[in-house]
PLY file of the C-alpha trace (Angstrom):
ply
format ascii 1.0
element vertex 103
property float x
property float y
property float z
element edge 102
property int vertex1
property int vertex2
end_header
0.01 0.02 -0.17
0.82 3.81 -0.49
1.06 6.27 2.07
-2.17 7.81 0.87
-3.58 4.37 0.72
-2.78 3.43 4.25
-3.77 7.06 5.46
-7.24 6.65 3.88
-7.28 2.78 5.36
-7.19 4.61 9.00
-10.27 6.88 8.19
-12.24 3.89 6.93
-14.66 2.06 9.19
-15.21 -1.49 8.42
-18.35 -3.18 9.07
-18.69 -7.04 8.77
-22.53 -7.92 8.37
-24.00 -11.44 8.97
-27.54 -12.45 9.02
-29.62 -15.45 10.12
-26.79 -17.39 11.72
-29.51 -19.70 13.26
-26.87 -21.17 15.86
-28.21 -24.39 17.29
-30.04 -25.65 14.57
-30.07 -29.33 14.53
-30.06 -31.00 11.15
-29.07 -34.72 10.58
-27.04 -33.71 7.74
-25.39 -30.67 8.32
-24.66 -31.38 12.14
-23.04 -28.38 13.88
-22.64 -26.48 10.45
-23.91 -23.23 12.40
-21.21 -23.21 14.81
-18.52 -23.89 12.09
-20.35 -20.81 10.09
-20.04 -18.58 13.20
-16.76 -19.11 13.78
-15.65 -18.55 10.24
-17.43 -15.11 10.28
-15.53 -14.35 13.50
-12.65 -15.21 11.84
-13.01 -13.18 9.02
-13.85 -10.36 11.21
-10.46 -10.30 12.72
-8.19 -11.26 9.86
-9.78 -8.24 8.16
-9.65 -6.01 11.19
-13.03 -5.12 11.21
-14.27 -2.21 13.37
-17.79 -3.37 13.96
-19.67 -6.68 13.53
-23.38 -6.56 12.77
-25.33 -9.57 13.27
-28.67 -8.89 11.84
-31.53 -11.64 11.68
-31.90 -14.58 14.05
-28.49 -15.41 15.93
-30.23 -18.28 17.73
-32.52 -20.91 16.03
-34.36 -20.87 19.30
-35.86 -18.16 21.33
-34.30 -19.93 24.29
-31.28 -21.21 23.12
-29.24 -24.61 24.12
-26.78 -24.36 26.65
-24.36 -25.55 23.90
-25.48 -22.48 21.77
-25.15 -20.13 24.08
-21.44 -21.57 25.31
-20.51 -22.12 21.50
-21.42 -18.20 20.76
-19.78 -16.91 23.79
-16.78 -18.97 23.27
-16.41 -17.40 19.86
-17.31 -14.17 20.77
-14.52 -14.26 23.23
-11.79 -15.63 21.12
-12.26 -13.25 18.17
-13.95 -10.11 19.90
-12.16 -9.39 22.93
-8.97 -8.03 23.02
-6.68 -5.26 23.92
-7.31 -3.55 20.60
-8.21 0.26 21.22
-12.03 1.52 20.22
-11.59 4.15 17.84
-14.50 5.38 17.35
-17.31 7.34 19.43
-21.18 7.37 18.78
-22.33 10.47 19.29
-25.75 11.67 19.67
-28.37 14.06 20.98
-31.12 11.97 22.83
-33.49 14.79 22.99
-33.04 15.49 19.43
-33.17 11.81 18.44
-35.87 10.62 20.89
-37.87 13.61 20.95
-41.24 11.75 20.28
-40.73 9.36 22.90
-42.67 9.66 26.54
0 1
1 2
2 3
3 4
4 5
5 6
6 7
7 8
8 9
9 10
10 11
11 12
12 13
13 14
14 15
15 16
16 17
17 18
18 19
19 20
20 21
21 22
22 23
23 24
24 25
25 26
26 27
27 28
28 29
29 30
30 31
31 32
32 33
33 34
34 35
35 36
36 37
37 38
38 39
39 40
40 41
41 42
42 43
43 44
44 45
45 46
46 47
47 48
48 49
49 50
50 51
51 52
52 53
53 54
54 55
55 56
56 57
57 58
58 59
59 60
60 61
61 62
62 63
63 64
64 65
65 66
66 67
67 68
68 69
69 70
70 71
71 72
72 73
73 74
74 75
75 76
76 77
77 78
78 79
79 80
80 81
81 82
82 83
83 84
84 85
85 86
86 87
87 88
88 89
89 90
90 91
91 92
92 93
93 94
94 95
95 96
96 97
97 98
98 99
99 100
100 101
101 102
């Protein structure tokens, strides 16, 4: 990368978007595919040094996930999301303006 490319990269906010993971979906053919896929997503985020991972849709297949589903999810998040990398952005908003119609 050239210097200008690196400078531009510093000012780029990288977001990884994944949807409908359905952790814990049980299938005789697919087995643990949902857990493998989730780990691949988290690994991809770390390798590409994304700033934000947005998980839309259903993260878990059931509204009351199994212990295995919760454990595997938390384990992957700890492994790939936690660390000492500084958070280089701040979300600022004026709640009086953004939520002026709330009671």
